[in-house]
Structure formats: structure tokens, C-alpha cells
MARSE-960312 format. One record per residue (C-alpha): y, x, z; residue in one letter. Coordinates in pm, whole numbers, padded with zeros to 5 digits, always signed. Layout:
BEGIN
YXZa;...
***
This chain:
BEGIN
-00750-02518-01834m;-00653-02475-02182s;-00668-02162-02382n;-00297-02095-02367n;-00290-02146-01977k;-00563-01877-01949n;-00342-01640-02132r;-00118-01371-01978i;+00235-01404-01955g;+00530-01160-01986l;+00530-01063-01604l;+00163-00982-01635q;+00175-00807-01957a;+00462-00603-01804t;+00249-00514-01494s;-00029-00402-01697i;+00198-00154-01853a;+00397-00039-01572v;+00043-00016-01383g;-00080+00245-01631t;+00249+00433-01649m;+00305+00475-01295i;-00035+00576-01221g;-00058+00820-01508a;+00228+01054-01379s;+00389+00993-01046i;+00053+01019-00847f;-00209+01173-01081s;-00009+01459-01217i;+00295+01494-01016f;+00211+01838-00902g;+00096+01976-01233l;+00465+01857-01356g;+00607+02066-01077a;+00432+02385-01166r;+00540+02339-01520t;+00908+02208-01524a;+01016+02336-01172g;+01334+02172-01058q;+01402+02041-01395n;+01139+01775-01325l;+01367+01490-01311p;+01525+01595-01618l;+01175+01597-01789v;+01151+01233-01706f;+01481+01142-01862v;+01386+01353-02172l;+01025+01186-02209s;+01175+00824-02139g;+01433+00881-02437l;+01158+00978-02667i;+00910+00707-02557a;+01204+00463-02623l;+01215+00576-02978l;+00835+00541-03008v;+00841+00215-02841a;+01088+00080-03104y;+00823+00090-03368s;+00541-00058-03127y;+00791-00333-03043a;+00891-00426-03405v;+00530-00427-03533m;+00378-00575-03218g;+00598-00904-03294a;+00457-00927-03642k;+00097-00779-03604i;-00109-00963-03344i;-00419-00782-03276s;-00598-00632-02971n;-00662-00320-03191a;-00297-00256-03121g;-00162+00051-03283p;-00470+00118-03480m;-00418-00217-03652e;-00040-00086-03731f;-00195+00209-03866i;-00474+00027-04077l;-00194-00199-04223q;+00022+00089-04320g;-00244+00333-04467f;-00549+00127-04548g;-00908+00180-04492d;-00992+00539-04558n;-01143+00843-04358l;-00847+00937-04175l;-00780+00584-04043t;-01143+00548-03931g;-01120+00893-03757a;-00794+00788-03567l;-00966+00463-03455s;-01249+00669-03299f;-00987+00898-03153l;-00771+00618-03006f;-01040+00454-02816w;-01151+00795-02685m;-00800+00839-02557s;-00866+00529-02328y;-01184+00663-02220v;-01052+01002-02103v;-00754+00845-01948s;-00980+00658-01712i;-01148+00939-01609s;-00796+01108-01537l;-00716+00818-01297f;-01066+00824-01148a;-01011+01190-01064k;-00646+01119-00908g;-00805+00835-00709f;-01060+01064-00518a;-00772+01325-00502g;-00571+01087-00261y;-00865+00907-00085l;-01082+01206+00055l;-00790+01362+00222p;-00658+01054+00344l;-01019+00975+00516l;-01007+01347+00637s;-01344+01382+00429v;-01398+01742+00286e;-01317+01739-00082t;-01640+01853-00234g;-01827+01829-00592t;-02052+01542-00441v;-01808+01364-00242s;-01547+01355-00539r;-01815+01232-00777a;-01920+00942-00550v;-01563+00828-00521v;-01497+00854-00897e;-01822+00645-00991v;-01741+00372-00724a;-01374+00299-00827v;-01459+00288-01190v;-01747+00064-01122l;-01554-00156-00924a;-01289-00213-01174f;-01561-00265-01438m;-01667-00571-01260f;-01309-00698-01212l;-01262-00676-01592n;-01576-00897-01630l;-01378-01181-01483a;-01148-01208-01771g;-00776-01136-01886s;-00614-01386-01668e;-00761-01241-01351r;-00692-00882-01461v;-00347-00978-01515g;-00305-01142-01174r;-00476-00852-00974v;-00246-00615-01161e;+00078-00810-01089f;-00007-00791-00717v;-00106-00438-00717i;+00225-00322-00913v;+00431-00500-00661l;+00254-00319-00362v;+00318+00018-00508k;+00666-00040-00620l;+00757-00156-00280a;+00597+00158-00139i;+00786+00376-00395l;+01100+00178-00309g;+01065+00272+00076l;+01005+00639-00008f;+01336+00657-00224v;+01539+00470+00009v;+01437+00660+00302l;+01404+00990+00129g;+01728+00991-00081m;+01937+01071+00263r;+01777+01405+00271s;+01778+01536-00055v;+01906+01903-00111h;+02121+01878-00403l;+02092+02235-00517d;+01708+02182-00532w;+01769+01901-00797i;+02026+02044-01022m;+01917+02099-01364p;+01871+02476-01478q;+01964+02529-01836l;+01916+02877-01887g;+01666+02990-02173a;+01366+03007-01956h;+01429+02710-01752h;+01512+02521-02079a;+01167+02632-02216r;+01017+02488-01863q;+01202+02158-01953a;+01030+02147-02331l;+00698+02236-02168d;+00721+01966-01887g;+00836+01715-02146t;+00523+01782-02376a;+00278+01760-02065v;+00455+01453-01928f;+00470+01250-02240f;+00174+01125-02131l;+00365+00941-01834a;+00495+00691-02062y;+00182+00585-02268m;+00122+00289-02096g;+00373+00064-02284f;+00125+00065-02582g;-00131-00139-02362l;+00100-00450-02412v;+00006-00452-02812t;-00366-00420-02686n;-00334-00747-02513a;-00131-00929-02765s;-00430-01164-02864e;-00449-01276-02494h;-00075-01329-02439m;+00158-01636-02456r;+00407-01633-02729d;+00316-01275-02818p;+00602-01264-03091q;+00857-01264-02834r;+00671-01159-02506n;+00522-00817-02687v;+00869-00656-02757p;+01002-00778-02426r;+00693-00648-02209a;+00726-00304-02393i;+01099-00238-02329f;+01107-00387-01966l;+00808-00179-01866s;+00963+00132-01993i;+01302+00048-01807f;+01136-00003-01494i;+00905+00312-01478v;+01205+00529-01607s;+01414+00420-01317v;+01111+00477-01044v;+01011+00806-01226y;+01367+00951-01195i;+01427+00848-00844l;+01102+00962-00709v;+01115+01274-00868s;+01473+01347-00715v;+01346+01259-00363v;+01023+01465-00397a;+01174+01784-00555v;+01473+01737-00338g;+01283+01725+00003n;+00979+01958-00049l;+01003+02319-00184p;+00853+02364-00515l;+00575+02612-00399p;+00446+02334-00143a;+00469+02081-00419l;+00256+02294-00642v;+00002+02388-00378k;-00068+02001-00279a;-00121+01919-00653e;-00381+01671-00613d;-00180+01467-00349f;+00183+01616-00422a;+00385+01310-00375l;+00234+01220-00016a;+00304+01562+00082e;+00654+01534-00028a;+00695+01237+00220a;+00617+01435+00521k;+00973+01615+00555p;+01138+01269+00610f;+00858+01040+00716l;+00620+01279+00888g;+00232+01202+00905h;+00294+00816+00879w;+00485+00883+00540g;+00198+01080+00417y;-00035+00799+00502i;+00207+00544+00343l;+00247+00723+00018v;-00133+00803+00009s;-00187+00436+00008v;+00078+00365-00248g;-00101+00603-00462a;-00437+00453-00414l;-00281+00128-00546f;-00092+00284-00814s;-00385+00501-00961i;-00621+00191-00903a;-00373-00049-01104s;-00363+00233-01381a;-00736+00236-01400l;-00773-00128-01417n;-00516-00175-01703a;-00648+00125-01891t;-01016+00002-01868l;-00894-00362-01979y;-00714-00183-02276g;-01000+00024-02368g;-01262-00261-02373a;-01018-00467-02591n;-00984-00201-02840i;-01353-00131-02874a;-01413-00498-02934y;-01142-00548-03168a;-01238-00247-03377l;-01601-00351-03381a;-01496-00687-03510r;-01276-00522-03773d;-01565-00306-03890g;-01481+00041-03757e;-01678+00065-03429l;-02066-00017-03460p;-02143-00401-03403p;-02285-00305-03053v;-01933-00307-02926f;-01879-00637-03035q;-02175-00839-02894r;-02184-01048-02587k;-02411-00911-02298a;-02505-00967-01940w;-02205-01136-01778f;-02067-01253-02121q;-01848-00974-02162a;-01816-00710-02460p;-02053-00462-02456e;-01760-00217-02521g;-01665-00264-02164l;-01974-00105-02061y;-01969+00166-02316i;-01626+00258-02224t;-01744+00281-01848v;-02026+00490-01923v;-01853+00759-02146l;-01540+00757-01900s;-01767+00864-01611l;-01941+01118-01821f;-01571+01283-01879f;-01497+01229-01522t;-01783+01451-01400l;-01746+01689-01667l;-01369+01792-01717l;-01082+01912-01464n;-00771+01744-01416l;-00544+01961-01631s;-00784+01960-01914g;-00796+01586-01910i;-00430+01545-01909a;-00381+01784-02211s;-00643+01614-02415v;-00497+01271-02341t;-00132+01380-02408s;-00221+01554-02749a;-00425+01225-02867v;-00157+00996-02784v;+00100+01191-02965m;-00120+01215-03278v;-00132+00838-03271i;+00234+00778-03213y;+00320+00999-03510l;+00080+00772-03752f;+00206+00451-03595v;+00557+00584-03662l;+00485+00682-04031a;+00304+00330-04069a;+00609+00161-03949h;+00822+00345-04212y;+00592+00249-04474r;+00599-00120-04379m;+00984-00184-04318t;+01013-00430-04609p;+00725-00626-04439q;+00789-00578-04066c;+01166-00485-04049g;+01336-00218-03853g;+01568+00068-03910r;+01424+00358-04077r;+01678+00626-03924w;+01525+00537-03586i;+01172+00562-03696i;+01242+00910-03852v;+01424+01046-03541t;+01125+00922-03337g;+00883+01083-03552w;+01055+01437-03574l;+01103+01449-03182l;+00748+01344-03122t;+00630+01617-03361l;+00836+01881-03187g;+00681+01754-02862v;+00360+01784-03007f;+00408+02140-03135v;+00550+02241-02773a;+00252+02096-02602l;+00019+02336-02838m;+00223+02626-02799i;+00229+02579-02402y;-00181+02519-02378q;-00227+02836-02600w;+00000+03051-02377q;-00147+02883-02047t;-00493+02754-02131s;-00687+02853-02429r;-00977+02653-02317l;-00754+02312-02326s;-00609+02418-02668f;-00945+02451-02817w;-01048+02124-02644a;-00777+01923-02802i;-00870+02035-03167w;-01248+01999-03089a;-01157+01638-03001t;-00958+01600-03341f;-01263+01740-03537a;-01529+01562-03359g;-01345+01234-03423s;-01338+01317-03784l;-01700+01437-03779l;-01824+01111-03631v;-01628+00906-03859e;-01758+01108-04176t;-02132+01055-04042v;-02074+00692-03950y;-01923+00603-04291r;-02199+00791-04478s;-02470+00648-04301s;-02386+00284-04278t;-02137+00225-04572g;-01934+00003-04348r;-01569-00026-04405e;-01281-00165-04186m;-01157-00521-04250l;-00801-00495-04378v;-00662-00840-04336r;-00320-00975-04478e;-00041-00942-04237l;+00035-01306-04264g;-00336-01403-04176s;-00326-01227-03856l;-00060-01458-03699v;-00234-01760-03861q;-00579-01647-03709e;-00406-01621-03369f;-00274-01962-03385r;-00592-02112-03471r;-00753-01954-03208i;-00473-02033-02963r;-00505-02411-03047r;
***
């Protein structure tokens, strides 16, 4: 087959983004969201989706012009050039994918063990978490086209299950349980929930991390980004309405690791619990698959551009980038070390910082890339507000998570400082036009 035939198309690229986003929130941290936002959870998904659209605008405009698997890091590099801060952000961005993989591995174990009636202990969780990460590592060794095909099938299965959940559960929703509460305390809950659940939409950026492997990326990158956000927004809002409207909040919070499966019991019984648990396993697996694919692509692209060590660029064993193996090893380390809430907080904070720099880079590059600056400024201010809200929330609820976030930022800066001073290597800043020309050359 030709190189172009082996590339992923619009539906496959959209599936990778949808798979990541739905797995990141609906199943993995739905219980955490219920505890944070209460019955304003559906409203939280609306607010988070609107902010995500503003950020996605910059990703779509720049992604159509800058074709690179480094995705947003290439955007930042083009906007700010090679310096210590850009280098630190590249390490930080790659680490966000590493930590996200551990989030999905924990979510997978949280649904599988109760479904199999296996006692959830430290050893049993660890065995499942390691096994699922390794399984998708071997799938990623098969190449981008196979990843895209598998992702498309998994997404169809889980959307079908969630669709059944919504259709059957909508009839028994208690409307008074889902009515937004707008008092001062509840508004603060909604803001805190938006800060935590901003993570729910982070998957759209994976489209840009696969642009070098896409057919017609100038058209398909923007299309896949907006199509994926539209699909998951509808799913998020409807599923949260059914879950919050059918199961009392204390029960949702109590079943934090498998909250959505528990929410199916009132109207589907035990078989509904099993059905949604299976859907959760498909969903989280697809999120892990897509994130592992994106993380390995980022490691390879950044090594090629001179930011990560050359070991990430070399081919090894099964002719795959060693970045895949290193990504897997580090993700397993975080999986076995951190809890679910801490992982979610660190990931959300890191993603928001990357968003802020991508929007700033787009503002500086509007003459070259196009775009409306008022949209960019609005998105930047709202994202900054959500980041500040997250920091306040973590300071009030979990000082450990608060300091873990800032330790992650400081650690990335320290690693970049040591790396640059010891190697003297610099990031490769290519001309904007040369990125498109290089892609066309490889494609031929």
C-alpha cells in the first residue's frame, strides 16, 4: 500500500480524540466530579465545553498550518522560539501524557475488578494496571493505521452502550435533581467542577499529535478537532443528566471508582451495571490506547527536533520508536505511585498551562497563521481563570496535590536546565513553510 493509503483519515482521527476525552471523564473521574460539583455537574460539562471550544480554535487554525506530531509544542516553539521555558514546557507536555496513561490504567482496574467480583486490593489493582498498559503498548507497535482502526471500533461500541444508557435512563430522570443551583456556594462548586473537569476535553489536542500520519491534514485536523468536541459535549451532557437524575449524589460519590455503572442500577438493574461496566472498560481502553499513541509520537517528534535525548528517536526491537517504551515504563511508575485524585489534578493543571502558552503563541503568530485575536484573548483569560480556580480548590482540599502540581512544574524546569547545560543541544526551529513542504515530501 502507498504511504497515503496507510495514513489515518478523518473518522479515525476523530475517534482517537473522542476515545481519549470520553475515557478521561465519563468513566474515570465521574464520581470525583459528582463530589466536586454536586447536581451542577451537567452545567459543568457545558461550561468546560465552551472553554474547550475557544482553546480548540487556536489548535485548529495552527494545526492546519503547522504539520508536526509534536502538536502544541511545535506551535509554542514557532511562537516563542528555542529557550529554556519552551524546553521545560516540552518535557512537561510529554509528562502530561505519561501521567494520563496512569489515570486510565487506574480507571480500567477500578471497573474490571468489581465486575469480576475480585477483591480490590493493592496487588490485584497493580496486576490489572500493568497488564492493560502493556497490552496497548504491543498494539501501538503495529503502527498508526491499525491503532486508528481499533480505536474506531472501540469508540463505536462505547458510544452505542452510552446511547442505550441515555435512552433508557432519560425516562426516569428526577428533574429536580438536575436543576442547576446558582447560589454563591453552588456557583463556587460549579467553578471548582469546571476546573477539575477541564481535563475532560483534553483529548482534542491528540489530533495535532497525529497530523504527520493523517491524510490531508490541512483540512482534516480542524474538522477532527471540532467534530470530536461536538460529539463528546453531547455525550457528556446527556450522560451526566441521566446519572445525576437517577442516582442520589451520596451514592454516586460513594461509588467513585465505578460511579456510572452504579448509576445504571436504578433503571436497568444488575444487567445494566454489567453493561455499563463493559462500556467503561471499552471506553477507558480506547483512551489509554489513544494517549499512549500520542505520547509516543510526541516523544519521537521532540527528539527529532532536538529537545528530548536521541534515545527517543532511535528504532529498536519491533522497529518502533524507543519513546514508546520509555513512555510505558514511566506511566507504569506513576500508576503504581499516585492515587486517582492526585493524577487528575496534576494532569489538568499541566494541560491548562500548555493551553495558555499555545493561545499566546497563536496570538503572536496571527499574521502567519490567521485567526481572530479577540477569540484568542477570550480563551486565554477564561483558561487562566479556570487554572487559578483549580489552584485555590487544591489548596483548600488537598495541599499534597497542590504542591505536587508545582513540584511537577519546577521539576520540568530543572530537568531542562540540567539537560541543556550538560549537552548544549538546542531545539530545531524550522520555517513555517518548510513543515508543510517536508510533510508533502514524506507523503510522496
